[in-house]
N, C-alpha and C positions, 0 to 999 in steps of 0.2 A: 577719668581716663578718656571717656568718649569726647569730653570737651577739649582735652589736650590734643587728641587726634584731629578734631575739627579745626583747631587753631593751627596745628602743623600743616594741614592740607591747605588752608587758606593762605598762609604765609608762603608755603612752597609754590603755590600757583602764582602768586604775585611776583615772586622772583623769576619764575620761568617765563611769565609774560614779559617781564622787563628784558630778558635775554632775546626773546622773539622780536620785541619792538626795536631793539638795537640792531638786530640782524636784517630785518625786512628790507630796509633801504639798499642793502648790498646784494639782494637776491639776483638782480639782473646781471651785475658784474660777475658774480660767481658762476652764473649760468653760461655767460659768454666764454669765460675762461675754460670751463669744462667742455663746452661746445667745440672749442678750437682743438684741444688736444685729443678728444675722443674722435672727432671727425677725421683728423689726420691718421689716427691709429686704425680706424675702421676702413677708411678708403684704401690705405696701403695694404692691409691684410686681406681685403676682399677683392681688390682689383689689380694690385701690383704683384703681390707674392704668388698668386696662382700662375702667373707667367713664368715664375722660376721653379715651378713644379710642386708648389704647395697645393693641397687639396682645395677644391672650390668652397667647401663648407667652412674653411678656416676663418673666413671673414665673419661669418655668423657666430662662430665659437668665440672669437675675440670680442665681438660687439656685445654679446650677452655678458661676458665676463667683465667688460668695462663698467658695468653697473656696480659691481663690487669694488672695482679699482677706484672709482670716484669717491667711495666711502672712505677708503684708506688713504688716498692721497690728500684728502682734506684734513687729515689728522695733523700734518706738519704745521699748518696754519693755526689750527686750534691750540696745539701745544705751545706754539710760539707766543700766542696771545696770553695763555695761562701763565707761562713762566715769566713773561714780561711783566705781568701784574705782580707776581711774587717779588720781583726785583725792583719794581717801581712803586705804583700807587698802593699796592697791597689791598685791593678791594676785598680779597678773600678773607683777610683778617677781620674786616668789619662783619662780613656775612657769618663768620664763625661765632661772633658775639650775640647773634640773634637767638631768640628763644626757640631753637630748633635743633634736633640732633645733628651733630656735625656731619655724619655720614650722608644725610639728606642733601647737604650742600653740594657734595660731589656727585650725587645722583642727579641733581639739578643740572650740573655741568654736562653730564653725559646726555641727558635728555635734550638740552639745548643744542648740543652737537647733532643729535639724531634728527631734530627738527630741520636743521639746515640741509642735511643730505636727503631727507625724505621729500622735501619740496622739489629738489632737483631731479631725483632719480626717475620719476615717471616721464618727465619731459625728455630726458636723455634716451629713455626707451623708445619714445616716439621718434626722436632724431635718428636712432639706429635703424628703425623701420624705414624711414624716408631714404636714408643713405643706401640701404641694402635692397629696398623695394622687393622685387620678386625673389630675391635670393633667400629671404627669410619668410616663414609663415608661422602662424600661431596655432596650428592644428593640435599641438600637444600642450598648449598653454593651460595652466591650472590656476584659476583665480584664487582659490583657497590657499594653495601652496605659495603662490607669489605673495599674497598678503602676509602670510605667516613669516616667510623668509625676509620680506621687506621690513617688517617690524623688528625682528630679532637682529637682522644684519645691521641696521642703522643704530640700534641700541648698543650692539657689540662694538661698533665703530666708536661710539661715544666713550664706552668703557676703555677701549684700547687707547684712546687719546689720553685718558687719565694715566693709564699704565705707562705709556711712553714718556709722559711728563714726569712721573714719579721716578722712572729709571734715569732720565736725563738730569733731573734736579735743578740744573742751571741752564739758562738759554744758550750759553756758549758751548755746552756739551750736547745740545739737542740734535745737531746735525750728525754727530757721532752715533747717538742712540738711534736715529732714523736709519742711518746706513747699516749699522751693525745688527739692528733688531728687525725693523719693519721690512727693509728691502730684501734680505734673504728669505724672510717668511713669504713675501709677495712672489718672488721668483720661483720658489719651490712649492708655493701653495696652489698649484693648478691654475695659475693665471693665464698661462700660455699653452697649456696642454692639460689633458685630463689625467686624473689619478690613475686610471686604468692603463694609460699610456706609460706612465712611470712604472707601474707594476709589471708591465711586459718587459721592461728593461732591467729592473732590479726589484724583485718582490720584497726583499729585506728593507731596502731604502724606502720603498713605497709604504710599508707598514710603519716605519719610523716616522714618515711624513704625516701620519695620522695624528701625531702630537701637535701638528701645525694647525691652529684654528682657522687660518685663512684658506686652507684646503676645503673646509666645510662651507665657507662663505661662497667661494667660486663654484664649487660643485652644486651647492644648494640652489643658487640663483639660476644657473643654467638648467638644472633639473626642473624647476618650476615653469620655465618658459619653453624649453626645447624637448622636455620629456625625460624619462629615466634612462633611456638607452645610452650606454657609455658613461653614465655618471654614478656616483655613490648614491645609495638609497636616500631619498629626500629626508625621511624622518631621522636617520642617523645624523644628517647634516644639521637639521633644526635643533635637535636635543644637544648635539655637541656644542653648538653656538650658545645655547642656554647655559650649559655647564661652564664654558669658558668665560661667559659674561659674569657669572656669579663668582668664579674662582679669581679671575683677574680683577674684578671689582673689589673683592675682599682684600686681595693683595695690595692693590693700589691705594685704597683708603687707609689701610694700616701704615703704609709707607708715607703717605701724605701726613698722617698724624705725627710721625717722627720728624719729617721735614719742617713742619710748621710749629712743632713743639706745643701741641695742645692735646687735650683728652677728647 
């Protein structure tokens, strides 16, 4: 049994390294893409919207939330590539034939996605600091909390990319799945306002929104950087993302089994 586990780990690592090797040449392009849209969003929310009566702190609020946004907006590209493979070269069918439990193939997919967003996120955080300069400080920054939410948020993003792919099933329906599933979750998931703000408007809807995993992503990342004031308790956010990662991961893998017709 120990020998099998050792062989699984070795093969798994080689596949993951292959994904990393393929992605590395594209890091700069992805970084520039994210740099452009996040810069636009931060500049407008920090320097333009306050002139219309929005609070001065709103730019910082949006900037820190953008770290979670970049994780979820990368999902569309990843899901497109995955579904394109299913309808094209079908590399996934070769991977399934390897002497490795099939569910590890999909975990590898999720970790490969996590690697891509993990490389970018710290650089984007530095970018936000430069754009906001004195508007933001890190007096309440917690390295431990940031590290934990950094890891689980990126892994959850990888799992969610599998989930979205399994729900779309075909590339021609991916856009529909993106608009009907991810976008509503993003808009209502505390991306542009805090959960407590929603609670002050409608407590019932706010409690219902606790079923939205993206709520914990945005609340958790802001909590680790800006402090707990006005945000959901960090540990609730962390463990909620762990739960949703396991739940959606199990759901997605089971659905992938049916899609690809294998055990």
